[in-house]
KELUMMI-574404 format. One record per atom (N, C-alpha, C): residue number from 1; residue in one letter; x, y, z. Coordinates in steps of 0.02 Angstrom, whole numbers, plus 50000, padded with zeros to 5 digits. Layout:
<sites>
+------+------+-------+-------+-------+
! resi ! resn !    xx !    yy !    zz !
+------+------+-------+-------+-------+
!  NUM !    A !     X !     Y !     Z !
...
+------+------+-------+-------+-------+
</sites>
This chain:
<sites>
+------+------+-------+-------+-------+
! resi ! resn !    xx !    yy !    zz !
+------+------+-------+-------+-------+
!    1 !    M ! 47392 ! 47787 ! 48535 !
!    1 !    M ! 47375 ! 47843 ! 48590 !
!    1 !    M ! 47427 ! 47877 ! 48619 !
!    2 !    A ! 47489 ! 47843 ! 48638 !
!    2 !    A ! 47550 ! 47874 ! 48664 !
!    2 !    A ! 47578 ! 47926 ! 48625 !
!    3 !    R ! 47568 ! 47922 ! 48563 !
!    3 !    R ! 47606 ! 47970 ! 48513 !
!    3 !    R ! 47561 ! 48030 ! 48516 !
!    4 !    S ! 47501 ! 48027 ! 48516 !
!    4 !    S ! 47446 ! 48093 ! 48520 !
!    4 !    S ! 47469 ! 48125 ! 48585 !
!    5 !    V ! 47475 ! 48097 ! 48643 !
!    5 !    V ! 47492 ! 48119 ! 48705 !
!    5 !    V ! 47560 ! 48154 ! 48698 !
!    6 !    L ! 47611 ! 48126 ! 48665 !
!    6 !    L ! 47674 ! 48165 ! 48659 !
!    6 !    L ! 47673 ! 48221 ! 48610 !
!    7 !    V ! 47637 ! 48210 ! 48559 !
!    7 !    V ! 47628 ! 48272 ! 48513 !
!    7 !    V ! 47590 ! 48336 ! 48555 !
!    8 !    S ! 47547 ! 48315 ! 48595 !
!    8 !    S ! 47513 ! 48368 ! 48631 !
!    8 !    S ! 47557 ! 48404 ! 48682 !
!    9 !    A ! 47595 ! 48369 ! 48717 !
!    9 !    A ! 47644 ! 48389 ! 48759 !
!    9 !    A ! 47691 ! 48429 ! 48728 !
!   10 !    I ! 47721 ! 48407 ! 48677 !
!   10 !    I ! 47768 ! 48455 ! 48635 !
!   10 !    I ! 47742 ! 48518 ! 48617 !
!   11 !    G ! 47677 ! 48511 ! 48584 !
!   11 !    G ! 47653 ! 48573 ! 48569 !
!   11 !    G ! 47636 ! 48614 ! 48629 !
!   12 !    K ! 47614 ! 48598 ! 48683 !
!   12 !    K ! 47606 ! 48638 ! 48745 !
!   12 !    K ! 47676 ! 48661 ! 48766 !
!   13 !    L ! 47725 ! 48636 ! 48761 !
!   13 !    L ! 47792 ! 48650 ! 48785 !
!   13 !    L ! 47810 ! 48708 ! 48734 !
!   14 !    A ! 47802 ! 48700 ! 48670 !
!   14 !    A ! 47822 ! 48760 ! 48621 !
!   14 !    A ! 47779 ! 48820 ! 48636 !
!   15 !    V ! 47715 ! 48817 ! 48646 !
!   15 !    V ! 47677 ! 48869 ! 48660 !
!   15 !    V ! 47706 ! 48912 ! 48725 !
!   16 !    A ! 47705 ! 48870 ! 48776 !
!   16 !    A ! 47740 ! 48894 ! 48840 !
!   16 !    A ! 47801 ! 48926 ! 48841 !
!   17 !    G ! 47849 ! 48897 ! 48802 !
!   17 !    G ! 47916 ! 48930 ! 48775 !
!   17 !    G ! 47902 ! 48995 ! 48740 !
!   18 !    Q ! 47862 ! 48990 ! 48694 !
!   18 !    Q ! 47854 ! 49067 ! 48658 !
!   18 !    Q ! 47823 ! 49108 ! 48698 !
!   19 !    Q ! 47777 ! 49087 ! 48738 !
!   19 !    Q ! 47745 ! 49146 ! 48788 !
!   19 !    Q ! 47793 ! 49168 ! 48835 !
!   20 !    A ! 47843 ! 49130 ! 48859 !
!   20 !    A ! 47900 ! 49152 ! 48899 !
!   20 !    A ! 47955 ! 49192 ! 48856 !
!   21 !    G ! 47952 ! 49198 ! 48786 !
!   21 !    G ! 48000 ! 49236 ! 48747 !
!   21 !    G ! 48048 ! 49197 ! 48720 !
!   22 !    F ! 48052 ! 49139 ! 48717 !
!   22 !    F ! 48088 ! 49094 ! 48675 !
!   22 !    F ! 48068 ! 49077 ! 48612 !
!   23 !    S ! 48106 ! 49070 ! 48560 !
!   23 !    S ! 48089 ! 49049 ! 48495 !
!   23 !    S ! 48095 ! 48976 ! 48495 !
!   24 !    L ! 48053 ! 48955 ! 48452 !
!   24 !    L ! 48067 ! 48870 ! 48441 !
!   24 !    L ! 48147 ! 48854 ! 48424 !
!   25 !    E ! 48170 ! 48899 ! 48390 !
!   25 !    E ! 48240 ! 48883 ! 48369 !
!   25 !    E ! 48287 ! 48888 ! 48428 !
!   26 !    Q ! 48275 ! 48936 ! 48477 !
!   26 !    Q ! 48313 ! 48943 ! 48542 !
!   26 !    Q ! 48306 ! 48885 ! 48579 !
!   27 !    M ! 48245 ! 48858 ! 48586 !
!   27 !    M ! 48230 ! 48807 ! 48630 !
!   27 !    M ! 48256 ! 48739 ! 48610 !
!   28 !    I ! 48259 ! 48726 ! 48537 !
!   28 !    I ! 48287 ! 48675 ! 48502 !
!   28 !    I ! 48370 ! 48685 ! 48516 !
!   29 !    D ! 48397 ! 48739 ! 48502 !
!   29 !    D ! 48474 ! 48754 ! 48515 !
!   29 !    D ! 48495 ! 48737 ! 48593 !
!   30 !    L ! 48456 ! 48760 ! 48639 !
!   30 !    L ! 48464 ! 48740 ! 48705 !
!   30 !    L ! 48463 ! 48666 ! 48729 !
!   31 !    L ! 48413 ! 48637 ! 48690 !
!   31 !    L ! 48413 ! 48566 ! 48705 !
!   31 !    L ! 48472 ! 48529 ! 48665 !
!   32 !    N ! 48484 ! 48553 ! 48604 !
!   32 !    N ! 48548 ! 48516 ! 48568 !
!   32 !    N ! 48600 ! 48532 ! 48599 !
!   33 !    A ! 48611 ! 48588 ! 48635 !
!   33 !    A ! 48678 ! 48598 ! 48682 !
!   33 !    A ! 48683 ! 48561 ! 48749 !
!   34 !    G ! 48632 ! 48522 ! 48763 !
!   34 !    G ! 48634 ! 48485 ! 48820 !
!   34 !    G ! 48600 ! 48504 ! 48879 !
!   35 !    L ! 48557 ! 48553 ! 48869 !
!   35 !    L ! 48505 ! 48580 ! 48929 !
!   35 !    L ! 48451 ! 48521 ! 48933 !
!   36 !    S ! 48434 ! 48498 ! 48987 !
!   36 !    S ! 48378 ! 48452 ! 48993 !
!   36 !    S ! 48313 ! 48479 ! 48985 !
!   37 !    V ! 48264 ! 48434 ! 48963 !
!   37 !    V ! 48193 ! 48459 ! 48959 !
!   37 !    V ! 48175 ! 48489 ! 49023 !
!   38 !    E ! 48184 ! 48459 ! 49083 !
!   38 !    E ! 48165 ! 48475 ! 49143 !
!   38 !    E ! 48198 ! 48547 ! 49156 !
!   39 !    T ! 48263 ! 48562 ! 49137 !
!   39 !    T ! 48281 ! 48633 ! 49155 !
!   39 !    T ! 48245 ! 48678 ! 49106 !
!   40 !    L ! 48242 ! 48658 ! 49047 !
!   40 !    L ! 48196 ! 48709 ! 48999 !
!   40 !    L ! 48140 ! 48724 ! 49031 !
!   41 !    L ! 48102 ! 48672 ! 49058 !
!   41 !    L ! 48033 ! 48686 ! 49079 !
!   41 !    L ! 48046 ! 48738 ! 49140 !
!   42 !    D ! 48091 ! 48722 ! 49186 !
!   42 !    D ! 48115 ! 48767 ! 49236 !
!   42 !    D ! 48119 ! 48845 ! 49208 !
!   43 !    L ! 48155 ! 48851 ! 49160 !
!   43 !    L ! 48172 ! 48916 ! 49130 !
!   43 !    L ! 48117 ! 48948 ! 49106 !
!   44 !    I ! 48063 ! 48912 ! 49075 !
!   44 !    I ! 48009 ! 48937 ! 49047 !
!   44 !    I ! 47966 ! 48953 ! 49106 !
!   45 !    A ! 47959 ! 48922 ! 49150 !
!   45 !    A ! 47915 ! 48930 ! 49218 !
!   45 !    A ! 47935 ! 48989 ! 49250 !
!   46 !    W ! 48003 ! 48996 ! 49253 !
!   46 !    W ! 48041 ! 49052 ! 49288 !
!   46 !    W ! 48026 ! 49123 ! 49249 !
!   47 !    R ! 48026 ! 49110 ! 49183 !
!   47 !    R ! 48013 ! 49171 ! 49142 !
!   47 !    R ! 47937 ! 49196 ! 49151 !
!   48 !    L ! 47893 ! 49138 ! 49151 !
!   48 !    L ! 47820 ! 49159 ! 49156 !
!   48 !    L ! 47795 ! 49192 ! 49219 !
!   49 !    E ! 47833 ! 49155 ! 49276 !
!   49 !    E ! 47806 ! 49169 ! 49341 !
!   49 !    E ! 47850 ! 49229 ! 49368 !
!   50 !    G ! 47908 ! 49248 ! 49332 !
!   50 !    G ! 47946 ! 49299 ! 49356 !
!   50 !    G ! 47973 ! 49291 ! 49430 !
!   51 !    T ! 47986 ! 49230 ! 49453 !
!   51 !    T ! 48022 ! 49212 ! 49509 !
!   51 !    T ! 48097 ! 49206 ! 49510 !
!   52 !    Q ! 48124 ! 49195 ! 49570 !
!   52 !    Q ! 48192 ! 49194 ! 49562 !
!   52 !    Q ! 48221 ! 49120 ! 49570 !
!   53 !    S ! 48168 ! 49077 ! 49556 !
!   53 !    S ! 48188 ! 49005 ! 49570 !
!   53 !    S ! 48241 ! 48978 ! 49518 !
!   54 !    A ! 48240 ! 49007 ! 49460 !
!   54 !    A ! 48292 ! 48979 ! 49411 !
!   54 !    A ! 48361 ! 49020 ! 49413 !
!   55 !    L ! 48374 ! 49061 ! 49454 !
!   55 !    L ! 48433 ! 49095 ! 49461 !
!   55 !    L ! 48492 ! 49047 ! 49472 !
!   56 !    P ! 48487 ! 48996 ! 49507 !
!   56 !    P ! 48543 ! 48957 ! 49518 !
!   56 !    P ! 48564 ! 48922 ! 49461 !
!   57 !    L ! 48509 ! 48916 ! 49410 !
!   57 !    L ! 48539 ! 48881 ! 49352 !
!   57 !    L ! 48581 ! 48925 ! 49301 !
!   58 !    L ! 48566 ! 48991 ! 49316 !
!   58 !    L ! 48602 ! 49036 ! 49279 !
!   58 !    L ! 48661 ! 49073 ! 49316 !
!   59 !    G ! 48691 ! 49037 ! 49361 !
!   59 !    G ! 48743 ! 49058 ! 49401 !
!   59 !    G ! 48807 ! 49079 ! 49371 !
!   60 !    S ! 48856 ! 49111 ! 49395 !
!   60 !    S ! 48918 ! 49142 ! 49361 !
!   60 !    S ! 48955 ! 49079 ! 49333 !
!   61 !    S ! 48952 ! 49017 ! 49362 !
!   61 !    S ! 48987 ! 48963 ! 49327 !
!   61 !    S ! 48947 ! 48929 ! 49275 !
!   62 !    S ! 48886 ! 48953 ! 49252 !
!   62 !    S ! 48853 ! 48921 ! 49201 !
!   62 !    S ! 48883 ! 48946 ! 49119 !
!   63 !    N ! 48874 ! 48897 ! 49085 !
!   63 !    N ! 48892 ! 48914 ! 49009 !
!   63 !    N ! 48833 ! 48938 ! 48977 !
!   64 !    W ! 48767 ! 48936 ! 49003 !
!   64 !    W ! 48709 ! 48956 ! 48964 !
!   64 !    W ! 48703 ! 49021 ! 48965 !
!   65 !    V ! 48674 ! 49042 ! 48902 !
!   65 !    V ! 48665 ! 49118 ! 48886 !
!   65 !    V ! 48586 ! 49113 ! 48870 !
!   66 !    V ! 48542 ! 49141 ! 48917 !
!   66 !    V ! 48478 ! 49140 ! 48903 !
!   66 !    V ! 48461 ! 49211 ! 48879 !
!   67 !    P ! 48426 ! 49217 ! 48829 !
!   67 !    P ! 48407 ! 49290 ! 48799 !
!   67 !    P ! 48352 ! 49321 ! 48843 !
!   68 !    R ! 48363 ! 49378 ! 48855 !
!   68 !    R ! 48313 ! 49413 ! 48896 !
!   68 !    R ! 48243 ! 49434 ! 48849 !
!   69 !    R ! 48197 ! 49438 ! 48884 !
!   69 !    R ! 48139 ! 49466 ! 48855 !
!   69 !    R ! 48140 ! 49533 ! 48830 !
!   70 !    S ! 48119 ! 49556 ! 48775 !
!   70 !    S ! 48119 ! 49621 ! 48749 !
!   70 !    S ! 48058 ! 49658 ! 48799 !
!   71 !    A ! 48057 ! 49724 ! 48797 !
!   71 !    A ! 48007 ! 49754 ! 48834 !
!   71 !    A ! 47936 ! 49754 ! 48801 !
!   72 !    S ! 47934 ! 49734 ! 48737 !
!   72 !    S ! 47862 ! 49729 ! 48700 !
!   72 !    S ! 47841 ! 49652 ! 48709 !
!   73 !    A ! 47877 ! 49605 ! 48739 !
!   73 !    A ! 47864 ! 49540 ! 48742 !
!   73 !    A ! 47811 ! 49536 ! 48801 !
+------+------+-------+-------+-------+
</sites>
């Protein structure tokens, strides 16, 4: 049962990330580069909500480069 819950959660994360303009490859690359799942969720929520809440994560001292959504997304 725990495996099905995990698979479902990963699927929901993938769909939300894609809706926010991230490709699966970009999300995997961010996680492999050391971004926490919690921070990835914050970035996805920030993109979906259009709020300023994730801006501290992307400050001038950050090494993260987050692709912007295209106008067609």
